[in-house]
C-alpha positions in Angstrom: -0.3 0.1 -0.2 2.7 1.9 0.8 4.7 1.5 -2.1 1.2 2.5 -4.1 1.4 6.3 -2.9 4.5 6.8 -3.4 2.6 6.9 -6.9 -0.6 9.1 -5.5 -2.6 11.6 -7.1 -1.7 14.5 -3.8 1.9 15.2 -3.3 1.3 15.8 0.8 0.7 11.7 0.6 3.5 10.6 -1.8 5.4 12.7 0.7 4.4 11.4 3.7 4.0 7.6 2.1 8.3 8.0 1.3 8.8 9.0 4.4 6.8 6.0 5.5 9.1 4.3 3.8 12.0 5.6 5.2 11.2 4.8 8.8 10.5 1.4 7.8 13.8 0.5 5.7 12.3 -1.3 3.4 15.0 -2.2 1.3 12.0 -3.3 -1.2 10.9 -0.1 -2.1 14.9 1.0 -3.7 13.2 2.0 -7.0 9.6 3.5 -5.4 11.8 5.7 -3.8 14.9 6.7 -6.4 11.8 7.3 -8.4 10.0 9.8 -5.9 12.9 11.7 -5.9 13.0 12.7 -9.8 9.3 13.2 -8.2 8.1 16.8 -9.0 7.4 18.9 -5.7 9.6 19.3 -3.1 8.8 17.7 -0.5 8.2 14.3 -2.3 12.4 15.0 -3.8 13.5 15.6 -0.1 11.4 12.8 1.6 12.3 10.2 -1.0 16.2 11.1 -0.9 15.6 11.1 2.7 14.8 8.1 2.5 16.7 6.5 0.4 19.5 7.9 2.9 19.1 5.4 5.4 17.3 2.4 3.8 20.4 -0.5 2.6 21.3 0.1 -0.5 19.5 3.5 -1.2 23.3 5.5 -1.1 24.1 4.2 -4.2 20.9 6.2 -5.7 22.1 8.5 -4.4 24.9 9.5 -6.0 23.5 8.5 -9.1 20.8 11.1 -8.8 24.2 13.4 -8.3 25.8 13.0 -11.5 22.3 12.6 -14.1 20.5 15.3 -15.6 18.3 16.0 -13.0 18.5 18.8 -11.2 15.6 19.8 -8.2 17.2 15.2 -7.4 20.1 16.3 -6.9 20.1 18.7 -4.7 18.1 16.7 -2.7 20.6 13.8 -3.4 22.6 16.6 -2.1 20.7 17.7 1.2 20.2 13.9 2.0 24.3 12.9 1.5 24.7 16.5 3.9 22.3 15.1 6.8 24.1 12.4 7.3 27.6 13.2 7.2 28.5 11.6 4.0 29.8 15.1 1.9 32.9 13.9 1.7 32.1 10.3 0.9 29.6 12.3 -2.3 32.5 14.6 -3.3 35.1 11.7 -3.7 32.4 9.4 -5.8 32.0 12.6 -8.1 35.0 13.0 -9.2 36.0 8.7 -9.3 32.6 9.2 -11.3 33.7 11.9 -13.7 36.9 13.5 -13.4 35.1 16.6 -11.7 33.6 18.0 -9.2 30.1 20.2 -9.1 31.5 22.1 -6.0 29.3 24.6 -5.7 26.1 22.3 -5.3 27.9 20.5 -3.1 28.5 23.8 -0.7 24.7 24.9 -1.8 23.3 21.6 -0.7 26.2 22.2 2.8 25.3 25.3 3.8 21.4 24.2 3.4 22.0 21.2 6.2 23.5 24.1 9.0 
């Protein structure tokens, strides 16, 4: 039920559903949360990224979002990584993946986490 609620028409239900999945640490919901991290609503993206940050296997999804072309999803991933203390790892992962880092984005995320 919660996984299907991540696709509800009401963004508030989607935001609560992804938060609940994170609290349950439901590893079967990784794909649903990864998809929700690209949601048009900021709260859904943010809550989905935060949930990915606490579920085993979710960090890989956050790192994928960092190097993708969906800037809002990247921002949500940065905020989640900052919240869980993974900023240095995120920077190293980006540098490893494509030889460059988006310091402006990473710093913006770090400042938002203060």
